[in-house]
SEDREN-606824 format. One record per residue (C-alpha): residue number from 1; chain; x, z, y. Coordinates in Angstrom, 3 decimals, padded with zeros to 6 digits, always signed. Layout:
BEGIN
<NUM, 'A', <X, Z, Y>>
...
END
This chain:
BEGIN
<1, 'A', <+002.550, +003.955, -019.152>>
<2, 'A', <+004.684, +002.247, -021.986>>
<3, 'A', <+007.071, -000.196, -021.340>>
<4, 'A', <+004.672, -002.972, -023.166>>
<5, 'A', <+001.709, -001.667, -020.934>>
<6, 'A', <+003.764, -002.135, -017.957>>
<7, 'A', <+004.953, -005.679, -018.450>>
<8, 'A', <+001.065, -006.637, -019.555>>
<9, 'A', <-000.047, -004.958, -016.298>>
<10, 'A', <+002.093, -006.921, -014.301>>
<11, 'A', <+000.968, -010.102, -016.402>>
<12, 'A', <-002.552, -009.317, -015.767>>
<13, 'A', <-001.792, -008.797, -011.901>>
<14, 'A', <+000.163, -012.013, -011.435>>
<15, 'A', <-002.785, -013.830, -013.654>>
<16, 'A', <-005.251, -012.292, -011.752>>
<17, 'A', <-003.933, -013.283, -008.111>>
<18, 'A', <-003.368, -016.988, -009.447>>
<19, 'A', <-007.035, -017.290, -010.738>>
<20, 'A', <-008.268, -016.159, -007.286>>
<21, 'A', <-006.031, -018.504, -005.495>>
<22, 'A', <-007.288, -021.499, -007.783>>
<23, 'A', <-010.867, -020.411, -007.339>>
<24, 'A', <-010.822, -020.114, -003.668>>
<25, 'A', <-009.220, -023.714, -003.537>>
<26, 'A', <-012.102, -024.840, -005.444>>
<27, 'A', <-014.815, -023.181, -003.791>>
<28, 'A', <-016.212, -021.141, -006.629>>
<29, 'A', <-018.061, -018.048, -006.342>>
<30, 'A', <-015.837, -016.086, -008.704>>
<31, 'A', <-013.056, -015.780, -006.175>>
<32, 'A', <-013.855, -012.861, -004.546>>
<33, 'A', <-014.059, -010.986, -007.998>>
<34, 'A', <-010.930, -012.251, -009.028>>
<35, 'A', <-009.097, -011.327, -005.774>>
<36, 'A', <-010.628, -007.736, -006.283>>
<37, 'A', <-009.310, -007.413, -009.737>>
<38, 'A', <-005.911, -008.675, -008.887>>
<39, 'A', <-005.887, -005.823, -006.113>>
<40, 'A', <-006.958, -003.128, -008.278>>
<41, 'A', <-004.458, -004.019, -010.780>>
<42, 'A', <-001.875, -003.705, -008.073>>
<43, 'A', <-003.476, -000.424, -007.267>>
<44, 'A', <-002.836, +000.999, -010.489>>
<45, 'A', <+001.198, +001.588, -009.816>>
<46, 'A', <+001.233, +003.710, -006.768>>
<47, 'A', <+004.859, +003.692, -005.090>>
<48, 'A', <+004.944, +007.690, -005.096>>
<49, 'A', <+003.828, +007.820, -008.930>>
<50, 'A', <+006.574, +005.184, -009.852>>
<51, 'A', <+009.577, +006.620, -012.028>>
<52, 'A', <+012.043, +005.716, -014.381>>
<53, 'A', <+009.658, +005.900, -017.153>>
<54, 'A', <+007.264, +003.738, -015.683>>
<55, 'A', <+009.079, +000.669, -015.976>>
<56, 'A', <+009.900, -001.556, -018.760>>
<57, 'A', <+013.022, -000.561, -020.592>>
<58, 'A', <+015.994, -001.881, -019.354>>
<59, 'A', <+017.742, -004.618, -021.353>>
<60, 'A', <+021.163, -004.354, -019.115>>
<61, 'A', <+024.273, -002.638, -021.296>>
<62, 'A', <+024.997, -000.371, -018.209>>
<63, 'A', <+023.289, +002.987, -018.388>>
<64, 'A', <+023.625, +006.768, -017.585>>
<65, 'A', <+022.819, +009.449, -020.195>>
<66, 'A', <+021.431, +012.642, -018.501>>
<67, 'A', <+021.441, +015.685, -020.889>>
<68, 'A', <+018.353, +017.846, -020.144>>
<69, 'A', <+019.656, +020.258, -022.397>>
<70, 'A', <+022.924, +021.058, -020.654>>
<71, 'A', <+020.550, +021.450, -017.271>>
<72, 'A', <+018.228, +023.781, -019.101>>
<73, 'A', <+021.760, +025.455, -020.186>>
<74, 'A', <+022.647, +025.680, -016.509>>
<75, 'A', <+019.486, +027.314, -015.573>>
<76, 'A', <+020.079, +030.258, -018.165>>
<77, 'A', <+023.538, +030.784, -016.515>>
<78, 'A', <+021.905, +031.241, -013.295>>
<79, 'A', <+019.664, +033.798, -015.150>>
<80, 'A', <+022.525, +035.689, -016.691>>
<81, 'A', <+024.344, +035.846, -012.925>>
<82, 'A', <+020.870, +037.241, -011.213>>
<83, 'A', <+018.666, +038.517, -013.833>>
<84, 'A', <+016.126, +040.143, -011.386>>
<85, 'A', <+016.075, +037.003, -008.961>>
<86, 'A', <+013.608, +034.168, -009.157>>
<87, 'A', <+015.115, +030.531, -009.480>>
<88, 'A', <+014.377, +027.854, -006.970>>
<89, 'A', <+015.828, +024.445, -008.465>>
<90, 'A', <+016.780, +021.962, -005.810>>
<91, 'A', <+015.727, +018.616, -006.627>>
<92, 'A', <+016.674, +016.599, -003.473>>
<93, 'A', <+018.236, +012.981, -003.691>>
<94, 'A', <+016.750, +012.245, -007.100>>
<95, 'A', <+018.003, +015.557, -008.695>>
<96, 'A', <+021.483, +015.057, -007.539>>
<97, 'A', <+021.307, +011.432, -009.161>>
<98, 'A', <+020.236, +012.823, -012.547>>
<99, 'A', <+016.498, +011.924, -012.239>>
<100, 'A', <+013.902, +014.031, -010.354>>
<101, 'A', <+011.067, +014.099, -012.556>>
<102, 'A', <+012.603, +014.515, -016.180>>
<103, 'A', <+014.985, +017.175, -014.775>>
<104, 'A', <+012.181, +018.919, -012.801>>
<105, 'A', <+010.401, +019.066, -016.212>>
<106, 'A', <+012.994, +020.632, -018.041>>
<107, 'A', <+013.467, +023.395, -015.588>>
<108, 'A', <+010.028, +024.215, -015.127>>
<109, 'A', <+009.776, +024.527, -019.101>>
<110, 'A', <+012.824, +026.662, -018.582>>
<111, 'A', <+010.932, +029.200, -016.314>>
<112, 'A', <+012.337, +027.888, -013.103>>
<113, 'A', <+009.629, +029.653, -010.746>>
<114, 'A', <+010.262, +027.374, -007.775>>
<115, 'A', <+011.174, +023.501, -006.973>>
<116, 'A', <+012.911, +022.566, -003.843>>
<117, 'A', <+013.283, +019.315, -002.026>>
<118, 'A', <+014.073, +017.691, +000.971>>
<119, 'A', <+011.461, +015.340, +001.546>>
<120, 'A', <+007.777, +015.395, +001.370>>
<121, 'A', <+007.711, +012.208, -000.480>>
<122, 'A', <+009.821, +013.781, -003.460>>
<123, 'A', <+007.220, +016.759, -003.552>>
<124, 'A', <+004.501, +014.499, -004.021>>
<125, 'A', <+006.524, +012.526, -006.725>>
<126, 'A', <+006.739, +015.498, -008.566>>
<127, 'A', <+003.106, +016.372, -007.708>>
<128, 'A', <+001.656, +012.969, -009.000>>
<129, 'A', <+003.993, +013.497, -012.158>>
<130, 'A', <+001.910, +016.581, -012.836>>
<131, 'A', <+004.080, +019.168, -011.959>>
<132, 'A', <+001.943, +022.351, -010.608>>
<133, 'A', <+004.878, +024.581, -009.891>>
<134, 'A', <+005.435, +025.615, -006.048>>
<135, 'A', <+007.509, +023.339, -004.274>>
<136, 'A', <+009.651, +024.213, -001.329>>
<137, 'A', <+009.970, +021.233, +001.192>>
<138, 'A', <+012.993, +021.476, +003.714>>
<139, 'A', <+014.035, +019.137, +006.246>>
<140, 'A', <+012.709, +017.899, +009.388>>
<141, 'A', <+009.275, +016.781, +008.879>>
<142, 'A', <+007.599, +013.904, +010.844>>
<143, 'A', <+004.516, +013.006, +011.927>>
<144, 'A', <+001.630, +013.097, +009.445>>
<145, 'A', <+004.258, +015.357, +007.048>>
<146, 'A', <+002.117, +018.495, +007.644>>
<147, 'A', <-001.574, +016.746, +006.242>>
<148, 'A', <+000.255, +015.695, +003.114>>
<149, 'A', <+001.873, +019.106, +002.676>>
<150, 'A', <-001.474, +020.773, +002.903>>
<151, 'A', <-003.126, +017.867, +000.687>>
<152, 'A', <-000.504, +018.523, -002.306>>
<153, 'A', <-000.091, +022.080, -001.869>>
<154, 'A', <+003.658, +022.538, -000.529>>
<155, 'A', <+005.598, +025.132, +000.998>>
<156, 'A', <+007.342, +024.137, +003.968>>
<157, 'A', <+010.438, +025.435, +005.553>>
<158, 'A', <+010.468, +025.868, +009.511>>
<159, 'A', <+012.461, +026.839, +011.957>>
<160, 'A', <+010.755, +025.613, +015.314>>
<161, 'A', <+007.584, +026.614, +017.281>>
<162, 'A', <+006.511, +022.840, +017.274>>
<163, 'A', <+006.736, +022.929, +013.584>>
<164, 'A', <+004.469, +025.696, +013.124>>
<165, 'A', <+001.950, +024.315, +015.947>>
<166, 'A', <+001.890, +020.708, +013.746>>
<167, 'A', <+001.207, +022.606, +010.698>>
<168, 'A', <-001.637, +024.839, +012.091>>
<169, 'A', <-003.305, +022.108, +013.361>>
<170, 'A', <-003.056, +020.267, +009.836>>
<171, 'A', <-004.600, +023.672, +008.173>>
<172, 'A', <-008.214, +023.373, +007.182>>
<173, 'A', <-010.580, +025.785, +008.836>>
<174, 'A', <-010.528, +029.040, +007.288>>
<175, 'A', <-007.525, +028.661, +005.317>>
<176, 'A', <-004.023, +030.511, +005.620>>
<177, 'A', <-000.871, +028.543, +004.887>>
<178, 'A', <+002.443, +030.451, +003.824>>
<179, 'A', <+005.705, +029.157, +004.808>>
<180, 'A', <+009.385, +030.008, +004.808>>
<181, 'A', <+011.680, +030.284, +007.978>>
<182, 'A', <+014.977, +029.178, +007.893>>
<183, 'A', <+017.726, +031.476, +009.728>>
<184, 'A', <+021.131, +029.975, +011.004>>
<185, 'A', <+023.740, +032.415, +009.957>>
<186, 'A', <+026.480, +030.108, +010.649>>
<187, 'A', <+026.282, +026.900, +009.167>>
<188, 'A', <+024.910, +025.295, +012.263>>
<189, 'A', <+022.597, +023.094, +010.391>>
<190, 'A', <+019.130, +024.256, +011.080>>
<191, 'A', <+017.297, +027.139, +011.382>>
<192, 'A', <+016.715, +030.164, +013.980>>
<193, 'A', <+019.688, +031.809, +015.208>>
<194, 'A', <+019.824, +035.419, +014.363>>
<195, 'A', <+019.871, +036.415, +017.990>>
<196, 'A', <+016.487, +034.766, +018.735>>
<197, 'A', <+014.787, +035.680, +015.252>>
<198, 'A', <+012.583, +038.382, +016.910>>
<199, 'A', <+011.560, +036.520, +019.814>>
<200, 'A', <+010.797, +033.599, +017.627>>
<201, 'A', <+008.622, +035.764, +015.123>>
<202, 'A', <+006.695, +037.002, +018.500>>
<203, 'A', <+006.259, +033.340, +019.677>>
<204, 'A', <+004.545, +032.098, +016.456>>
<205, 'A', <+002.311, +034.874, +015.966>>
<206, 'A', <-000.447, +033.427, +017.698>>
<207, 'A', <-000.676, +030.747, +015.034>>
<208, 'A', <-003.021, +032.874, +012.952>>
<209, 'A', <-003.592, +030.586, +010.064>>
<210, 'A', <+000.292, +030.464, +009.286>>
<211, 'A', <+001.933, +032.947, +007.615>>
<212, 'A', <+005.519, +033.815, +007.235>>
<213, 'A', <+006.013, +034.588, +003.523>>
<214, 'A', <+009.746, +033.915, +002.857>>
<215, 'A', <+013.083, +034.037, +004.866>>
<216, 'A', <+016.024, +031.903, +003.830>>
<217, 'A', <+019.370, +030.858, +005.156>>
<218, 'A', <+022.201, +028.816, +003.461>>
<219, 'A', <+025.921, +029.749, +003.138>>
<220, 'A', <+028.188, +027.387, +004.535>>
<221, 'A', <+031.363, +027.700, +002.460>>
<222, 'A', <+030.378, +029.509, -000.585>>
<223, 'A', <+032.448, +026.943, -002.703>>
<224, 'A', <+035.504, +029.276, -001.384>>
<225, 'A', <+034.366, +033.126, -002.542>>
<226, 'A', <+037.573, +034.611, -000.580>>
<227, 'A', <+036.543, +032.750, +002.990>>
<228, 'A', <+035.859, +035.393, +005.065>>
<229, 'A', <+033.266, +033.636, +006.679>>
<230, 'A', <+030.887, +034.074, +003.613>>
<231, 'A', <+030.917, +037.895, +004.352>>
<232, 'A', <+030.190, +036.994, +007.975>>
<233, 'A', <+026.897, +035.183, +007.133>>
<234, 'A', <+026.099, +037.850, +004.533>>
<235, 'A', <+026.321, +040.564, +007.297>>
<236, 'A', <+024.389, +038.265, +009.592>>
<237, 'A', <+021.798, +037.631, +006.700>>
<238, 'A', <+021.219, +041.644, +006.367>>
<239, 'A', <+020.779, +041.964, +010.139>>
<240, 'A', <+018.446, +039.183, +009.786>>
<241, 'A', <+016.340, +041.291, +007.248>>
<242, 'A', <+016.309, +044.174, +009.343>>
<243, 'A', <+015.110, +042.176, +012.421>>
<244, 'A', <+012.475, +040.555, +010.359>>
<245, 'A', <+011.353, +043.977, +008.894>>
<246, 'A', <+011.273, +045.583, +012.589>>
<247, 'A', <+008.959, +042.520, +013.421>>
<248, 'A', <+006.371, +043.597, +010.891>>
<249, 'A', <+006.882, +041.106, +008.486>>
<250, 'A', <+005.997, +041.365, +005.020>>
<251, 'A', <+007.973, +039.059, +002.726>>
<252, 'A', <+007.424, +038.278, -000.650>>
<253, 'A', <+010.519, +035.834, -000.797>>
<254, 'A', <+014.106, +036.085, +000.405>>
<255, 'A', <+016.775, +033.612, -000.654>>
<256, 'A', <+020.545, +033.168, +000.623>>
<257, 'A', <+022.406, +031.801, -002.199>>
<258, 'A', <+022.922, +027.962, -003.329>>
<259, 'A', <+024.595, +027.375, -006.633>>
<260, 'A', <+028.174, +028.485, -005.632>>
<261, 'A', <+026.647, +031.034, -003.760>>
<262, 'A', <+024.687, +032.333, -006.564>>
<263, 'A', <+027.785, +032.375, -008.559>>
<264, 'A', <+030.308, +033.971, -006.148>>
<265, 'A', <+027.909, +035.973, -004.019>>
<266, 'A', <+025.543, +037.752, -006.630>>
<267, 'A', <+024.712, +040.590, -004.537>>
<268, 'A', <+023.856, +038.450, -001.266>>
<269, 'A', <+020.566, +040.713, -000.861>>
<270, 'A', <+018.317, +038.113, -001.915>>
<271, 'A', <+015.569, +037.581, -004.492>>
<272, 'A', <+015.502, +033.938, -004.877>>
<273, 'A', <+018.632, +032.070, -005.691>>
<274, 'A', <+018.448, +028.407, -005.272>>
<275, 'A', <+020.108, +026.318, -008.018>>
<276, 'A', <+021.765, +023.243, -006.855>>
<277, 'A', <+021.810, +022.014, -009.745>>
<278, 'A', <+030.580, +005.590, -004.873>>
<279, 'A', <+035.423, -000.137, -004.453>>
<280, 'A', <+033.471, -002.051, -006.767>>
<281, 'A', <+031.148, -005.106, -006.850>>
<282, 'A', <+027.200, -004.522, -006.888>>
<283, 'A', <+027.004, -005.007, -010.658>>
<284, 'A', <+030.641, -005.033, -011.653>>
<285, 'A', <+033.593, -003.341, -011.800>>
<286, 'A', <+037.332, -004.134, -013.237>>
<287, 'A', <+039.250, -001.674, -015.575>>
<288, 'A', <+042.943, -002.196, -016.409>>
<289, 'A', <+042.979, -001.818, -020.424>>
<290, 'A', <+046.565, -003.399, -020.398>>
<291, 'A', <+048.176, -000.022, -022.005>>
<292, 'A', <+045.248, +000.710, -024.018>>
<293, 'A', <+045.494, -000.030, -027.813>>
<294, 'A', <+042.749, -001.901, -029.623>>
<295, 'A', <+040.551, -002.935, -026.961>>
<296, 'A', <+038.004, -005.595, -028.096>>
<297, 'A', <+035.049, -007.376, -025.686>>
<298, 'A', <+032.019, -005.557, -025.871>>
<299, 'A', <+033.747, -001.875, -026.155>>
<300, 'A', <+031.942, +000.638, -024.088>>
<301, 'A', <+033.763, +001.824, -021.245>>
<302, 'A', <+033.203, +005.684, -019.637>>
<303, 'A', <+033.568, +006.340, -016.134>>
<304, 'A', <+032.101, +009.653, -016.004>>
<305, 'A', <+031.344, +011.403, -018.799>>
<306, 'A', <+032.463, +012.084, -022.703>>
<307, 'A', <+033.892, +009.915, -025.267>>
<308, 'A', <+035.605, +010.671, -028.610>>
<309, 'A', <+036.784, +013.860, -027.248>>
<310, 'A', <+037.923, +013.006, -023.969>>
<311, 'A', <+036.019, +013.548, -020.705>>
<312, 'A', <+036.250, +012.860, -016.917>>
<313, 'A', <+033.878, +015.028, -015.117>>
<314, 'A', <+032.261, +014.660, -011.543>>
<315, 'A', <+034.665, +017.486, -010.022>>
<316, 'A', <+037.673, +015.469, -011.311>>
<317, 'A', <+036.285, +012.102, -009.588>>
<318, 'A', <+035.328, +014.219, -006.574>>
<319, 'A', <+038.751, +015.342, -006.283>>
<320, 'A', <+040.487, +011.996, -006.532>>
<321, 'A', <+037.985, +010.667, -004.203>>
<322, 'A', <+038.430, +013.430, -001.535>>
<323, 'A', <+034.839, +014.656, -001.502>>
<324, 'A', <+032.562, +017.006, -003.476>>
<325, 'A', <+031.126, +016.419, -007.041>>
<326, 'A', <+027.287, +015.991, -005.484>>
<327, 'A', <+028.379, +012.693, -003.591>>
<328, 'A', <+029.666, +011.438, -006.924>>
<329, 'A', <+026.750, +012.047, -009.311>>
<330, 'A', <+024.023, +011.329, -006.047>>
<331, 'A', <+025.941, +007.757, -005.824>>
<332, 'A', <+024.935, +006.672, -009.113>>
<333, 'A', <+021.641, +005.152, -007.804>>
<334, 'A', <+018.717, +003.959, -009.701>>
<335, 'A', <+019.925, +000.642, -010.088>>
<336, 'A', <+021.816, +002.383, -013.303>>
<337, 'A', <+019.192, +003.111, -015.880>>
<338, 'A', <+018.899, +006.850, -017.281>>
<339, 'A', <+018.887, +007.668, -021.007>>
<340, 'A', <+017.698, +011.002, -021.425>>
<341, 'A', <+018.638, +013.287, -024.417>>
<342, 'A', <+017.021, +016.551, -025.530>>
<343, 'A', <+015.036, +018.553, -022.755>>
<344, 'A', <+011.489, +017.299, -021.774>>
<345, 'A', <+011.287, +013.724, -020.435>>
END
């Protein structure tokens, strides 16, 4: 939908509603028809279908430029590090603040075999944007989520018997749904403890319409390659793979590494690497330009990025703030319009 079409739709919706109200007040027979038309216009924009491109072009001077070619290049780097591994591009939190749908299209065009999200709603937004690539859904799900996973052809990551039971109830008669199971090798966030994996596999075997197709875990400190905890987790991961084999699981997908892990632990014994790829006022911030020569009203100020050969990247800002780069880019909210360059939009 173009910006003009979107604006026209809003006008039609408002006009239709006002016409319906006036007609009802006059008692005219066309009132119900006008109401129906207004409701139909409103229904054309579903919340899960909305994206940055479905709204009128912003007129504010504040914007964020996202270089999709750079994201595509990141994928190529991961390919070089792990040439025999498939790639799951993780797009949670609006692709870490970069814009989930445009980033997904770019990575799918670049050959990413999987996409990963934290919420069912995120996965549905991708499906409604026309993306058919397999999507892995992490996170503890809620009532009704498994029905939506089945409806939108999504692959859940499970780690409790209750989750298996809920998904089994949602699967249509005669069908079998493939899932991945998370193993906790030390991050202590979610997952089946390694020592309990054999008993867990045995306990969920009764759900005949749910098939374990993949096994995963998450390194807790892959940003520090020399940390001995990484090696301990890798050791537990390999133990988990041996247990899975002894339980008779025929696993198509194994994934251990996130982005730092893929770069620092390239031999983690997996075949799926996960690419992982805010004091200010609400809409203003103040910058001291006392010692900057030649500044005039209206000059562009770059808070994060490049300008005339100088740059400030997310890692630098994160170091100043005492946090990680993910938090910096994820806190660039949707109220900051994106301008995409390169790639597929």
